[in-house]
Each structure stands twice: as C-alpha cells, then as structure tokens.
C-alpha positions in Angstrom: 0.0 0.0 -0.2 1.5 3.5 -1.1 -0.1 6.8 -1.9 -0.6 7.3 -5.8 -2.5 10.3 -5.3 -1.9 13.4 -3.3 -4.6 16.2 -3.2 -3.9 19.6 -1.6 -5.6 22.6 -1.0 -4.7 25.6 -2.3 -6.3 28.5 -0.8 -4.5 31.7 -1.9 -3.7 31.8 1.8 0.1 32.8 3.6 -0.7 29.3 5.1 -0.4 27.8 1.2 3.2 27.8 1.4 3.6 25.1 4.1 0.6 23.3 2.9 2.4 22.9 -0.6 5.6 22.0 1.1 4.3 19.3 2.8 2.0 18.1 -0.1 5.4 18.3 -2.4 7.5 16.5 0.0 5.1 13.4 0.1 4.2 13.3 -3.7 8.1 13.3 -4.1 8.9 11.0 -1.4 5.8 8.2 -2.7 6.4 9.0 -6.4 2.6 10.0 -6.3 0.8 12.3 -8.9 0.3 15.5 -7.2 -3.2 17.4 -7.6 -3.4 21.2 -7.0 -7.2 22.2 -6.1 -8.5 25.8 -6.1 -12.1 26.4 -5.6 -13.4 29.8 -6.8 -16.1 30.3 -4.2 -19.5 32.0 -5.8 -20.6 34.2 -3.1 -24.7 33.8 -2.7 -26.4 37.5 -2.0 -29.8 38.6 -1.1 -32.2 39.0 -4.2 -32.9 42.6 -3.5 -29.2 43.0 -3.9 -28.5 40.9 -7.0 -31.7 42.8 -8.5 -30.1 46.1 -8.4 -26.6 45.7 -9.0 -26.4 41.7 -9.9 -24.2 42.7 -13.1 -21.6 44.9 -11.3 -20.8 42.1 -8.3 -21.1 39.2 -11.0 -18.6 40.9 -12.6 -16.4 42.1 -9.7 -16.7 38.7 -8.0 -15.4 37.0 -11.2 -12.3 39.2 -11.6 -11.2 38.9 -7.7 -11.9 35.0 -7.7 -10.2 34.9 -11.1 -7.1 37.0 -9.6 -7.2 34.6 -6.5 -7.1 31.6 -8.6 -3.9 33.2 -10.7 -2.1 33.8 -7.5 -2.9 30.3 -6.1 -2.1 28.4 -9.2 1.9 30.4 -9.4 2.3 29.3 -5.9 1.3 25.8 -6.8 3.6 25.9 -9.8 6.4 27.3 -8.0 6.2 24.6 -5.1 6.3 21.8 -8.0 9.5 23.9 -9.4 11.1 23.8 -6.0 10.5 20.3 -5.4 11.7 19.2 -8.7 8.5 17.4 -9.6 5.3 17.5 -11.8 1.7 18.3 -11.2 -1.7 19.0 -12.2 -4.1 21.9 -11.4 -7.5 21.7 -10.9 -9.6 25.3 -10.6 -13.2 25.1 -9.8 -16.4 27.2 -9.4 -18.5 26.4 -6.9 -18.7 25.6 -3.1 -15.8 24.5 -1.2 -17.9 22.2 1.2 -19.0 20.2 -1.9 -16.2 20.6 -4.0 -13.0 19.5 -1.9 -15.1 16.1 -0.9 -15.6 15.6 -4.2 -12.2 16.1 -5.6 -10.9 13.9 -2.2 -12.9 11.1 -2.7 -10.6 10.6 -5.8 -6.8 10.8 -4.1 -5.3 8.4 -1.4 -4.8 11.6 1.0 -5.7 15.3 0.7 -3.8 17.8 2.5 -5.6 21.2 3.5 -4.4 24.2 6.0 -5.6 24.4 9.5 -7.9 26.8 9.6 -6.5 30.2 10.7 -9.1 32.4 12.5 -7.4 36.0 11.5 -8.0 35.3 7.9 -10.9 34.3 5.9 -11.2 31.0 4.6 -14.5 28.6 4.2 -15.3 27.7 7.8 -16.1 24.3 8.4 -14.1 23.3 5.4 -12.4 20.6 7.4 -14.7 19.0 9.3 -16.7 18.6 6.1 -13.7 17.2 4.4 -13.4 15.1 7.3 -17.1 13.4 7.5 -17.9 13.5 3.9 -14.6 12.7 1.7 -14.0 8.9 3.0 -10.3 9.6 2.8 -7.7 10.2 5.0 -6.7 14.2 5.5 -3.8 15.4 6.6 -4.2 18.8 8.1 -1.3 21.2 8.6 -0.8 23.8 11.1 -1.2 27.2 9.7 1.9 28.2 11.9 5.2 26.7 11.3 7.3 24.9 8.4 6.9 21.2 8.5 10.1 20.2 5.8 9.8 16.2 7.0 6.3 14.6 8.0 6.5 11.1 9.4 10.0 10.3 10.8 8.3 10.7 14.3 4.9 9.2 14.6 2.7 9.2 17.4 -0.8 7.2 16.9 -3.6 8.2 19.2 -5.5 4.7 20.0 -8.9 4.9 21.5 -9.5 1.3 20.2 -12.4 2.3 18.3 -13.6 2.3 14.3 -12.1 5.9 13.7 -8.8 5.2 14.9 -8.8 1.8 13.2 -9.2 3.6 10.3 -6.6 6.4 10.7 -3.9 3.6 11.8 -4.8 1.7 8.5 -4.9 4.8 5.9 -1.6 6.1 7.8 0.3 2.7 6.9 2.3 4.3 3.9 3.9 6.8 6.4 4.1 4.6 9.6 6.2 2.0 7.8 8.7 4.8 6.9 8.6 6.3 10.4 12.1 6.4 12.5 9.4 6.2 15.6 6.0 5.5 16.4 4.8 5.7 19.6 1.0 4.4 20.0 -0.6 6.2 23.1 -3.5 4.5 24.3 -6.4 6.9 25.1 -8.4 6.4 28.5 -8.0 2.6 28.4 -9.9 1.9 31.4 -13.1 3.9 30.0 -14.4 0.9 27.9 -13.6 -2.3 29.6 -12.0 -5.0 27.8 -11.8 -2.8 24.5 -8.1 -2.0 24.7 -7.0 -6.0 25.9 -5.4 -6.5 28.8 -2.3 -4.3 28.2 -3.7 -1.4 26.5 -1.7 -0.2 23.0 -0.2 -3.8 22.9 -2.8 -5.2 20.2 -2.5 -2.5 17.9 1.4 -2.1 18.4 1.7 -6.0 17.5 -1.1 -4.9 14.5 1.9 -2.7 13.2 4.4 -4.7 13.9 3.1 -7.4 11.4 3.1 -4.6 8.8 6.7 -3.5 9.2 6.0 -0.8 11.9 8.5 -0.9 15.3 6.0 0.5 17.9 6.2 1.2 20.9 2.9 1.8 23.3 1.5 3.4 26.6 -1.7 5.2 27.9 -3.2 8.8 29.1 -6.0 9.0 31.5 -7.8 12.1 31.2 -11.2 14.0 30.4 -11.9 14.8 26.5 -10.4 18.5 26.3 -7.5 17.5 28.8 -6.6 14.3 26.7 -5.9 17.1 23.5 -3.9 19.2 25.5 -1.9 15.7 26.5 -1.4 14.4 23.6 -0.3 17.4 21.7 2.2 17.9 25.0 2.9 14.0 24.6 3.8 14.7 21.0 6.1 17.9 21.6 8.0 16.0 24.2 8.5 13.3 21.5 9.7 15.7 19.0 6.8 14.0 16.7 6.5 15.6 13.5 3.2 13.7 12.9 0.3 12.6 15.1 -2.4 10.1 13.7 -6.0 9.9 14.9 -9.5 9.1 14.4 -11.9 12.1 14.0 -15.1 12.5 15.3 -15.7 9.6 17.5 -18.3 11.6 19.2 -20.7 13.6 16.6 -19.8 16.3 15.1 -22.5 18.6 16.8 -21.3 17.1 20.3 -17.6 18.1 20.2 -18.5 21.6 19.1 -21.2 22.1 22.1 -19.3 20.4 24.7 -15.7 20.0 23.1 -13.6 16.9 22.5 -10.4 15.4 21.6 -10.6 16.2 17.5 -12.1 19.7 17.9 -9.3 20.3 20.5 -6.9 19.2 18.0 -8.2 21.0 15.4 -7.7 24.2 17.5 -4.8 23.7 18.5 -2.4 21.3 16.6 1.1 21.9 16.4 2.4 19.2 14.1 0.7 17.9 11.0 -2.3 15.5 12.1 -3.8 12.8 10.1 -7.2 11.9 10.5 -9.8 9.5 9.4 -13.6 9.4 10.3 
C-alpha cells in the first residue's frame, strides 16, 4: 500500500506555503501524482441586492476570484518547481464544502491547512472534508514549517473504529517512520476494548506491517486529553499525529468540546485524521 494520488488544497492564503511544502514532499517521496485544487467561491447575495447591482457585483466577483486563482496557481507551480516534480492543476467554481470532498474521494490523501481564525477561509471546510470525503486528511498547522512529515509519529489509539481507520490509512507513512509511539487513550473507560495491555494489540498489528511501535497510555477528560496528546507529541519531537476524527458526533464536540475539536484548534504538528 502506498500513496499514488495526493490532493492539496490551495486557498490563496499565507498558509499555502507550508501546506504545499508538505504535499510536494510527500508526492516526491512516494512518487505520487500531485493535484492542486483551488475552488473559486461564488458568494450568494440577497435577491434585492442582485436585482439592483447584480451585473456589477458578478463582474467584480469574477475578477477577484480569477485573480485569486491566478495567485494560487502561481504558488502551486512554484512549489512544484522547487520540489523538482510535476503535477496537475484544477480550478473549479462552486462551494468548497461540496467541491473539496468530491475531489478528495479520488485521491489517496488530501493535504489542507488548519483554519486560521485571523484569515478568511471557508468555515467548517476541514470538518466537512473529514466527514464527507471517506479518505484520510492531513491537516497542516497554519503556523510553522514542516519539511519532513512522518519521521517520528505518534498514534492516538482509543480502540474505536475511527482510530482503526486512521491507523490503516497512515500505514504508508508509519512504515517509513524512524519511531512510532502508540498512545492508548483512556483505556479504563471502556472495559475490554484495549485488551489486557493497552496499546499492545495495535502495536503487534503494526509490527506485522513492518512498523516498530512502542505503546503507553494516557487517562484524562476529553479536552485535557487533547492537551496531553499535543504535549506528548512535543515531548517526543513528533512530526506527525495520527488519530481518528469525531468518534462522538461533530455537534456534540462543537457544543461540549472533544479531542478532535481541541486538536484541530490547537495543533502544533501535522495531523492525519480519518473518520
């Protein structure tokens, strides 16, 4: 198993630089076909505004969208040239919440930037991508640079189906890792799910796939668990966190908080998530 198609979202934002660096590095490392995707958002305005100013507004929207698309394409092509690889550019018009998951379904991995609350970007895009694409998503923090991803990996393991899916999706990266640490989350919360030794069974499974992994456990409340995971990743000097996404419903996590939501908001390293 390997990555043969990698999709990267290019949003005409400062965070594109780090996201493209990660995507180009992965495509080069795996010999994968890299697709750059930019979605030109067509804003929907109230009918009374369109009735009076529709033509002018449409022309202005088209002009600004095309300028953003040109900048995004230039950034993508510069990243390809710097990485010494070739790729495919896709520019589509529509709603990113629909278009990005649609294109992601035809790729082994999608790379996208963490949402920066101080910049405009489509709210909820990462969440929608996780829930709708059916493919793993690698989210890159909007702060920092990450020239190598997957050298030292930390796997968040709660023995749930989302975590199992994430581990399977991350195998191409985990096989290449110099060190993999499996952290069993709240193993006492669900009796029997983790086995006699928390993390041992999934570590043994990884070993059969050529991944040398160590296991340990963490016990905490959901939000505190997110902090502890990120802190443990920093202690390990990890450059990749692998975890399942939204084991609880997304609405429950938005209202009450949860590990997925906390990590998406506060990540300090690239995170591969699967739902």
